[in-house]
TIRO-337150 format. One line per field, with one value per residue: y, z, x of N, C-alpha, C, O in turn; residue in one letter; residue number from 1. Coordinates in Angstrom, 2 decimals. Layout:
N
n_Y <- Y, ...
n_Z <- Z, ...
n_X <- X, ...
ca_Y <- Y, ...
ca_Z <- Z, ...
ca_X <- X, ...
c_Y <- Y, ...
c_Z <- Z, ...
c_X <- X, ...
o_Y <- Y, ...
o_Z <- Z, ...
o_X <- X, ...
pavo <- a, ...
vovo <- NUM, ...
% end
This chain:
96
n_Y <- -12.43, -10.11, -9.49, -8.72, -6.40, -4.82, -4.52, -3.08, -0.77, 0.30, 1.17, 3.86, 6.60, 8.75, 11.47, 12.74, 14.20, 12.83, 10.45, 8.02, 7.06, 4.19, 3.47, 1.25, 0.04, -0.21, -2.79, -3.46, -5.57, -5.15, -5.97, -5.44, -4.43, -4.72, -2.93, -4.45, -4.08, -3.53, -6.00, -7.64, -6.43, -6.89, -9.70, -9.99, -8.62, -10.21, -12.63, -11.89, -11.20, -13.60, -15.65, -14.63, -15.21, -17.61, -17.32, -14.90, -14.50, -12.80, -10.26, -7.63, -5.29, -2.05, -2.39, -5.06, -6.84, -9.33, -9.09, -10.37, -10.54, -7.81, -6.84, -8.39, -7.60, -4.88, -5.07, -6.28, -4.19, -2.30, -3.51, -3.54, -0.77, -0.06, -1.51, -0.30, 2.33, 1.98, 0.87, 2.99, 4.95, 3.84, 3.42, 1.01, -1.89, -3.63, -6.98, -9.09
n_Z <- -19.97, -21.17, -19.93, -17.38, -17.98, -18.94, -16.64, -14.99, -16.47, -16.30, -13.75, -11.52, -10.64, -8.19, -7.36, -4.45, -3.52, -1.53, -2.63, -5.06, -5.13, -5.62, -6.94, -6.73, -9.44, -10.50, -12.24, -15.08, -14.26, -11.59, -9.87, -8.07, -9.33, -8.40, -8.72, -10.13, -8.67, -6.07, -5.39, -5.35, -3.28, -1.12, -0.89, -0.30, 2.18, 3.79, 3.73, 5.02, 7.51, 8.56, 8.05, 8.09, 9.40, 8.28, 5.42, 4.92, 6.45, 6.63, 6.45, 8.37, 11.01, 12.04, 14.66, 14.80, 15.01, 13.58, 10.59, 10.79, 13.59, 14.18, 12.68, 13.80, 16.49, 16.25, 15.35, 17.58, 19.45, 18.25, 18.52, 21.31, 21.90, 20.58, 22.05, 24.57, 23.95, 23.05, 25.34, 27.14, 25.79, 25.61, 28.24, 29.51, 31.33, 30.74, 30.74, 30.47
n_X <- 12.04, 11.24, 8.79, 9.62, 11.06, 9.01, 7.46, 9.17, 9.50, 6.98, 6.83, 6.49, 8.55, 9.98, 11.92, 12.92, 15.02, 16.28, 16.74, 15.71, 12.36, 10.59, 7.46, 4.76, 2.72, -0.68, -2.36, -4.54, -6.12, -6.32, -4.36, -1.30, 1.80, 5.02, 8.06, 11.00, 13.39, 12.45, 11.33, 13.60, 15.06, 13.34, 13.43, 16.15, 16.27, 14.55, 15.96, 18.35, 17.28, 16.13, 18.04, 20.64, 23.07, 23.74, 23.71, 24.98, 27.48, 29.69, 28.74, 28.58, 27.81, 29.10, 30.02, 30.64, 28.52, 26.47, 24.46, 21.99, 21.49, 21.47, 19.23, 17.14, 17.29, 16.70, 14.07, 12.88, 13.23, 11.59, 9.04, 8.88, 8.89, 6.55, 4.63, 4.89, 4.12, 1.48, 0.26, 0.53, -0.93, -3.50, -4.00, -3.58, -2.39, 0.45, 1.26, 3.79
ca_Y <- -11.22, -8.98, -9.11, -7.99, -5.07, -4.06, -4.17, -2.02, 0.47, 0.84, 1.67, 5.30, 6.95, 10.13, 11.84, 13.79, 14.74, 11.83, 9.25, 7.70, 6.21, 3.44, 3.33, 0.17, 0.45, -1.15, -3.27, -3.43, -6.62, -4.72, -6.44, -4.48, -4.91, -4.05, -2.88, -5.57, -3.75, -3.68, -7.43, -8.15, -5.92, -7.58, -11.04, -9.82, -8.27, -11.38, -13.60, -11.39, -11.21, -14.95, -16.56, -13.84, -15.88, -18.73, -16.93, -13.70, -14.40, -11.73, -8.98, -7.23, -3.87, -1.43, -2.91, -6.48, -7.65, -9.81, -8.40, -11.04, -10.11, -6.39, -6.67, -8.97, -6.75, -3.65, -5.42, -6.46, -2.86, -1.68, -4.10, -3.08, 0.62, -0.03, -1.97, 0.75, 3.47, 1.63, 0.72, 4.34, 5.66, 3.24, 3.34, -0.40, -2.42, -4.74, -8.04, -10.01
ca_Z <- -19.71, -21.65, -18.95, -16.31, -18.48, -19.03, -15.29, -14.46, -17.20, -15.87, -12.38, -11.38, -9.71, -7.71, -6.69, -3.46, -3.02, -0.64, -3.43, -5.91, -4.51, -6.63, -6.55, -7.50, -10.32, -10.56, -13.59, -15.43, -13.50, -10.21, -9.06, -7.97, -9.83, -7.77, -9.57, -9.93, -7.61, -4.79, -5.14, -5.00, -1.96, -0.13, -0.71, 0.39, 3.57, 4.49, 3.90, 6.07, 8.79, 9.06, 7.89, 7.79, 9.89, 7.39, 4.03, 4.84, 7.72, 6.61, 6.45, 9.78, 11.28, 12.45, 15.95, 14.69, 15.11, 12.27, 10.08, 11.30, 14.96, 14.15, 12.22, 14.77, 17.67, 15.91, 15.30, 18.96, 20.05, 17.67, 19.17, 22.69, 21.88, 20.18, 23.16, 25.60, 23.47, 23.04, 26.71, 27.71, 25.08, 25.95, 29.68, 29.90, 31.99, 29.92, 31.51, 29.53
ca_X <- 12.80, 10.47, 7.77, 10.29, 11.39, 7.77, 7.03, 10.05, 9.25, 5.69, 6.94, 6.69, 9.62, 9.94, 13.16, 12.62, 16.27, 16.87, 16.92, 14.56, 11.35, 9.86, 6.07, 4.14, 1.63, -1.79, -2.65, -5.96, -6.79, -6.43, -3.24, -0.19, 3.08, 6.15, 9.26, 11.91, 14.33, 11.77, 11.20, 14.92, 15.41, 12.52, 14.00, 17.43, 16.00, 14.01, 17.04, 19.26, 16.59, 15.91, 19.18, 21.84, 24.28, 24.05, 23.95, 25.81, 28.21, 30.68, 28.05, 28.51, 27.66, 30.35, 30.48, 30.92, 27.31, 26.03, 23.27, 20.81, 21.26, 21.13, 17.86, 16.22, 17.31, 15.97, 12.66, 12.46, 13.12, 10.40, 7.87, 8.87, 8.48, 5.14, 3.80, 4.91, 3.34, 0.06, -0.24, 0.42, -1.99, -4.78, -4.14, -3.61, -1.20, 0.97, 1.90, 4.43
c_Y <- -9.99, -8.53, -8.34, -6.56, -4.21, -3.63, -3.03, -0.71, 1.09, 1.45, 3.17, 5.54, 8.42, 10.40, 13.01, 14.42, 13.78, 10.55, 8.99, 6.74, 5.52, 3.18, 2.20, 0.71, -0.62, -1.53, -3.17, -4.46, -6.26, -5.22, -5.39, -5.13, -4.08, -3.99, -4.01, -5.30, -3.93, -5.15, -8.03, -7.69, -6.60, -8.98, -10.97, -9.51, -9.47, -12.44, -13.16, -11.45, -12.63, -15.84, -15.81, -14.50, -17.01, -18.25, -15.68, -13.53, -13.26, -10.33, -8.57, -5.72, -3.34, -2.00, -4.42, -7.39, -8.08, -9.11, -9.04, -10.57, -8.64, -6.19, -7.22, -8.15, -5.46, -3.92, -5.63, -5.13, -2.12, -2.20, -3.64, -1.63, 0.75, -0.46, -0.94, 1.94, 3.16, 1.47, 2.07, 5.09, 5.14, 3.12, 1.92, -0.76, -3.64, -5.73, -9.04, -10.95
c_Z <- -20.13, -20.62, -17.79, -16.75, -18.57, -17.64, -14.73, -15.18, -16.81, -14.48, -12.39, -10.45, -9.37, -6.98, -5.76, -2.89, -2.11, -1.41, -4.22, -5.16, -5.63, -6.12, -7.38, -8.34, -10.32, -12.01, -13.85, -14.64, -12.03, -9.32, -9.07, -8.48, -9.17, -8.75, -9.18, -8.79, -6.23, -4.43, -4.70, -3.61, -0.86, 0.14, 0.04, 1.88, 4.35, 4.70, 5.01, 7.44, 9.37, 9.00, 7.53, 8.25, 8.97, 6.01, 3.87, 6.12, 7.76, 6.61, 7.89, 9.88, 11.79, 13.75, 15.95, 14.80, 13.71, 11.89, 10.62, 12.72, 15.03, 13.76, 13.23, 16.05, 17.42, 15.87, 16.71, 19.69, 19.53, 18.34, 20.62, 22.78, 21.53, 21.33, 24.28, 25.20, 23.51, 24.45, 27.39, 27.09, 25.48, 27.45, 30.20, 30.66, 31.22, 30.82, 30.52, 30.30
c_X <- 12.02, 9.43, 8.40, 10.59, 10.13, 7.30, 7.87, 9.76, 7.92, 5.77, 7.17, 7.86, 9.51, 11.24, 12.86, 13.88, 17.00, 17.19, 15.66, 13.65, 10.60, 8.45, 5.46, 2.99, 0.55, -2.04, -4.14, -6.75, -6.93, -5.31, -2.14, 1.08, 4.18, 7.30, 10.22, 12.88, 13.71, 11.63, 12.53, 15.32, 14.60, 13.05, 15.32, 17.22, 15.49, 15.08, 17.99, 18.59, 16.51, 17.15, 20.46, 23.12, 24.71, 24.49, 24.81, 26.62, 29.22, 30.05, 27.78, 28.35, 29.00, 30.91, 30.67, 29.71, 26.90, 24.73, 22.00, 20.49, 20.88, 19.67, 16.85, 16.17, 16.54, 14.47, 12.10, 12.30, 11.89, 9.14, 7.76, 8.38, 7.00, 4.24, 3.76, 4.04, 1.85, -0.50, -0.38, -0.74, -3.37, -5.02, -4.22, -2.34, -0.77, 1.68, 2.47, 5.34
o_Y <- -8.94, -7.33, -7.41, -5.62, -3.01, -2.51, -2.12, 0.35, 2.30, 2.19, 3.68, 4.74, 9.23, 9.65, 14.13, 15.11, 13.89, 9.65, 9.68, 5.73, 6.18, 2.71, 2.18, 1.71, -1.80, -0.70, -2.82, -4.26, -6.99, -4.92, -4.56, -6.25, -2.86, -4.92, -4.45, -6.21, -4.43, -5.51, -8.83, -8.47, -6.85, -9.40, -11.79, -10.07, -9.73, -13.08, -13.97, -11.71, -12.83, -16.71, -16.31, -14.38, -17.32, -18.70, -15.43, -12.52, -12.80, -9.33, -9.10, -4.97, -4.12, -2.08, -5.00, -8.61, -7.30, -8.61, -8.34, -10.24, -8.25, -5.44, -6.59, -8.01, -5.00, -3.08, -5.21, -4.95, -1.41, -1.42, -3.37, -1.30, 1.56, 0.16, -0.71, 2.49, 3.99, 1.90, 2.28, 5.81, 5.93, 2.76, 1.66, -0.02, -4.59, -5.37, -9.74, -11.81
o_Z <- -19.50, -20.45, -17.26, -15.98, -18.31, -17.47, -14.08, -14.56, -16.98, -14.08, -13.19, -9.55, -10.15, -6.09, -6.21, -1.87, -1.93, -0.87, -4.05, -4.63, -6.50, -4.99, -8.60, -7.99, -10.15, -12.91, -12.96, -14.38, -11.28, -8.12, -9.98, -8.10, -9.38, -9.53, -8.04, -8.01, -5.32, -3.26, -3.76, -2.83, 0.23, 1.30, 0.91, 2.73, 5.46, 5.76, 5.85, 8.43, 10.55, 9.86, 6.75, 7.59, 8.88, 5.48, 2.78, 6.82, 8.85, 6.75, 8.54, 8.98, 11.94, 13.92, 17.02, 14.69, 12.76, 12.74, 10.88, 13.03, 15.85, 14.43, 13.48, 16.65, 18.29, 16.30, 17.00, 20.45, 20.29, 18.70, 21.10, 23.63, 22.11, 21.56, 24.88, 26.03, 23.95, 24.72, 28.15, 27.79, 25.67, 27.89, 31.21, 30.64, 31.06, 31.57, 29.83, 29.70
o_X <- 12.12, 9.22, 7.78, 10.40, 10.18, 6.81, 7.35, 9.79, 7.74, 4.87, 7.96, 8.10, 9.01, 11.62, 12.59, 13.81, 18.22, 17.84, 14.66, 14.10, 10.03, 8.27, 5.61, 2.37, 0.85, -1.93, -4.91, -7.93, -7.58, -5.31, -2.07, 1.41, 4.26, 7.49, 10.25, 13.17, 14.36, 11.80, 12.57, 15.87, 15.12, 13.12, 15.59, 17.91, 15.95, 15.11, 18.38, 19.27, 16.80, 17.30, 21.26, 24.15, 25.89, 25.51, 25.32, 26.47, 29.57, 30.75, 26.88, 28.72, 29.95, 32.12, 30.85, 29.86, 26.96, 24.00, 21.02, 19.34, 20.05, 18.95, 15.82, 15.10, 15.79, 13.68, 10.98, 11.35, 11.23, 8.26, 6.65, 7.55, 6.28, 3.20, 2.71, 3.32, 1.05, -1.62, -1.33, -1.46, -4.30, -6.12, -4.87, -1.35, -1.54, 2.59, 1.74, 5.98
pavo <- m, r, s, m, a, m, r, v, s, k, a, c, s, h, d, d, g, m, g, i, i, l, i, p, t, a, t, a, a, g, t, i, q, w, p, l, l, m, s, v, l, l, v, l, y, r, t, c, f, w, a, g, d, t, f, a, p, m, l, r, m, c, d, g, i, t, i, q, h, f, l, q, d, a, f, g, q, l, l, h, m, l, s, e, t, l, t, a, f, l, g, l, r, c, v, v
vovo <- 1, 2, 3, 4, 5, 6, 7, 8, 9, 10, 11, 12, 13, 14, 15, 16, 17, 18, 19, 20, 21, 22, 23, 24, 25, 26, 27, 28, 29, 30, 31, 32, 33, 34, 35, 36, 37, 38, 39, 40, 41, 42, 43, 44, 45, 46, 47, 48, 49, 50, 51, 52, 53, 54, 55, 56, 57, 58, 59, 60, 61, 62, 63, 64, 65, 66, 67, 68, 69, 70, 71, 72, 73, 74, 75, 76, 77, 78, 79, 80, 81, 82, 83, 84, 85, 86, 87, 88, 89, 90, 91, 92, 93, 94, 95, 96
% end
């Protein structure tokens, strides 16, 4: 428990008016230590993305879509937008 408290206390934070941003800190060995909250949020996000229907079936968006379908649909839209932007920027024709 002490090591977790030390890692969190070493984390820098910055309040930009929109909320607190936690910044990872580098150790003497050159590795990056993420604050505990960031690690927990990453695990929560990955669980909701890959298995939200199984582990969080009651967590739904306003229109009734489960969190898993919402996150996966948003990621698919992001990839589609990225491919359209890159093909237009590079002048390529995308065949999928």
